[in-house]
Residue, then its C-alpha position, 0 to 999 in steps of 0.5 A: x663514525x658518522x656517514x659510514x655505511x655498514x651495508x652496500x647499496x644492494x644489500x637488500x636488493x631482491x631482483x636479479x636484474x638491474x633496470x637500464x640506465x640505473x644510477x647510484x648516488x655519486x661516489x662520496x670520498x668519506x664513505x666506505x663504499x668505492x666505485x670501480x668500473x674496471x680493474x684490468x691490465x693494471x701495473x704494479x704501481x696501480x695495484x699499490x695505489x689501489x691498496x692504499x685506497x682500500x686501506x682508507x675505505x677500511x679504516x674505522x669499521x674494518x668493512x668496505x664495499x666495492x661496486x664493480x662496473x660503476x662509474x664515479x658518478x654513479x652510472x651503472x655501466x656494467x662489464x661483460x662476464x669476462x671483464x668482470x671476472x678479471x676485475x674481481x681477480x684483480x680486486x682479490x689481489x688488492x685485498x691480499x696486500x692490505x690483509x683483507x678478505x672478500x666476504x661476499x660477492x653479488x652479481x647483478x645483470x643489467x636488463x637487456x644487455x649482457x653486462x653485470x655489476x658486482x657488489x663486493x663486501x670486504x672485511x679487514x682481518x683483525x689481529x688479536x695481538x702482534x706478539x713482535x719483538x721490536x728493536x729500534x736502531x738509529x742510523x747516523x752519520x755524515x752526509x754522502x756516506x750512504x745511510x739511506x742507500x743502505x736502508x733501501x738495499x735492506x728493505x727492497x732486497x736489490x743492490x744499488x745501481x751506483x746512482x742512488x736508486x736504492x735510496x729513492x724510496x727513503x726519500x720523502x720530499x722533492x728537494x731530497x730527491x734533487x740533492x740526494x740529502x735526507x732532511x727529515x726522520x724516516x722509518x723503515x721496518x725490517x721483518x725477520x723470520x726465524x732464520x734471520x731472513x728479511x721477509x719484506x724484500x720483493x719476491x716472485x711467487x705464484x699467487x691464487x685468489x678466491x676465484x681460482x686464478x693464479x699468476x706470477x707477481x713481483x711485489x713489495x709486501x704490505x705491512x700486515x703480511x710482513x708482521x704476520x711472517x716476522x718473529x722480530x722487527x727492526x726499525x731503522x730510523x734514518x736521520x739527516x746527516x747535513x749540518x743544515x739539518x742538525x736540528x731535525x737529527x737531534x730532535x729525531x734522535x731524542x724522540x725515537x729513543x733508540x736501543x742501538x746506534x748504527x753509525x755509518x762511515x764512508x770508506x772514502x772519508x779522509x777523516x772522521x767528521x766532527x758530526x760523526x764524533x758527536x754521534x759517538x759521544x752522544x751514544x756513549x753518554x746515553x749508554x746506547x751500544x754502537x755499531x759501525x757500518x763501513x760503506x763503499x769498501x768496494x771503491x777503496x784498496x786495502x791500504x786506504x781501508x786500513x787508514x780509515x779503520x786506524x782512525x776509527x780505532x784511535x778515536x774509539x780509544x780516545x773515548x774509551x772504546x775497543x773496535x772489532x772488525x767483523x768480516x765473517x759470520x763466525x766473528x759475530x758476538x752473541x750479544x751487544x757491548x757497551x765497551x766494544x764497537x763492531x765494524x762491518x765493512x759493506x758494499x751496496x753495489x757489489x754482489x760478491x761482498x759478504x758485508x751486507x749478509x753479515x750486517x743483516x745477521x748482526x742486526x737479527x741477533x741484537x737483543x732488546x737493549x735493557x737500558x730502557x727497561x721499566x719496572x711497571x705495573x700492568x694496570x697502570x697505562x702510560x702512553x707517550x705521544x711522539x707524533x700526531x695526525x689528523x685524519x679525515x673522518x677518523x679524527x685525531x690519531x696519536x702515535x707513540x709508545x706504550x711505556x706501561x700497562x696495556x690498552x684494549x681496543x674495546x676498553x670502555x675506560x676513560x683515559x686522560x691526556x695531558x698535560x696541556x699548557x696549564x698542566x691539566x689533563x683532559x678525559x678522552x676515549x680510544x676508538x681503535x688501535x694500530x700496531x705497525x699500521x695493522x689494526x689490532x685489539x691489543x697494545x701491550x707494554x714496550x710496544x709502539x703503536x697509534x691510537x684514534x682518540x676522541x673527546x679533545x680538540x686538535x689544538x690541545x694535543x702536542x708531542x710529549x704528552x701522555x695518555x694515562x688510565x687513572x685520574x692524574x689528580x689521584x696519581x703521580x702523573x704530575x707536570x713540572x716547570x723545573x728539573x735537575x739534570x746531570x749533563x755533559x757539554x758536547x759542544x760549545x764555542x764559549x762558556x755557558x753561564x746561568x740564564x742561558x736560553x735554548x731548546x730542551x728535548x726530553x724524549x718527545x718533549x721539545x720546548x724553549x727553556x733556560x739553564x737556570x742554575x749550575x749546581x755542581x761542576x765536575x770538569x774533565x779538562x780542569x780535573x777539579x770539582x766546584x760545588x755551589x752550596x745553597x741555603x735552605x730557602x733555595x736561593x744560591x749564595x752570591x758569587x763575585x764570578x759567575x760559574x760557567x761550564x765549557x765543552x767537555x765539562x760534566x756538571x749538575x744543572x737546573x733547567x726551567x721550561x719557558x712556556x708550560x709544565x711537562x711530564x718528565x721522569x727521572x732517568x729520561x735522556x735530555x738534550x739542551x741546544x742553542x746554535x753551536x751549544x749541545x748539552x746532553x744528559x739525564x734527568x736526576x730530580x724533579x724540582x717542585x716549587 
């Protein structure tokens, strides 16, 4: 890393006294040295801010140096012995939040005064490997049904006050807070211990630091502590429910590749909305097991509760599902099912209602969905890029999932990233690895993480790219413009004919594309099959009437990317959308031209 100090200012300082009016260079934002004058009587919010700041200073080298008693401009003012002791004690609390430890403390007295400064060397604890079982759950549902509130109650361990207090930590933007509507995809990680208790909930505990001080504190745990205490992690992906943000919801659903779908329905609903029905259909077609959380049951009587349950049951039967009402822990099934939908009535405000406890136990018991399991070689690396960040001083950081192989932080291999707009791959190196926001040495197959990479420009990197360990020219990681897919028309107000243009989502890949050709139609409504035969040259036979597909049809079709080739694998889930048109299915063949 450039411009990063490996030692503090006073590493080689031999004297025990500091000259009067001594000054250090002004604090530099991009460095790993932080100046703090005094850390005394700080609020919980300020402690959290300092923890975030410390994480920043530790990023890259895993070491940071704190100069206590020093102003931001470098003036060494110093503190009294008592204030210095309290400041060091506070710094120890901050270290615990970021999974770091204090290595050394060097105190230096300022001449002709009773003030002291201290240089503190802090090192981040590096986990060799976090053996965490992660289950991804997409939280779906219409607007105003309580998705964000439900997630907030689980993560914070506190019931909602009925006015939206629990959901505030889930909202990322100002307009979300003002309207109460989620407009983007947010992740919340729940860590479970061996007994199924959520470990990241706020707790009151006696804490002691390296200086022997202790007190009672109530705080949310940092990521490192959560993962250290967890035997299982459930990632809840909160997706927008309003029609205005349906594109964000669909894109997020395709990108996160959930193991399960948690469909949230309000007991106050008169009927199931079209959007909720689409969520059921989408999960069914993608073979994603469904769980229903029936919220706000404390606001309805038994008669209205039975009414909404009967409507859910009728719709479930129409798509060949059965429902199972779960009202006590004895009714929990040991495994999930693709044909039975468990319904858990919950209240986020009533402390006497047991629904939250039942749903928590259900989430803990969920096994990893083997529908997405891959037969892979441990020697071949395939890392799918789902998100991209550019961090000052660190550079490009890509987040995603390792589909194959393993990546070591000290790996000296050359990796390749691509395909770019021309379909080529470029060599890169990997600097560091984070798993669930904790620095680790190893990332294994089927784990999510982020990689700091260098050797490529930010303008080249985009979502949907992959990082591989072998030269793509000598391996099967090729990119293509055309694919064949077996699809179902989820919604459309008109017949969809060949050459229809829209956006194609395949995992994290999102690109303009054309429905080039309808190969075969298997219509559930018309109860017939139409096959379009091709000549050996690949051109379709000319038909007097173009063959189109309608809502409810199942068909085999060809898609073509409009801008650049992409790396796509057989069996990948896809979504093709354009306005009211939503077509979903699976890739069945890669077409080489």
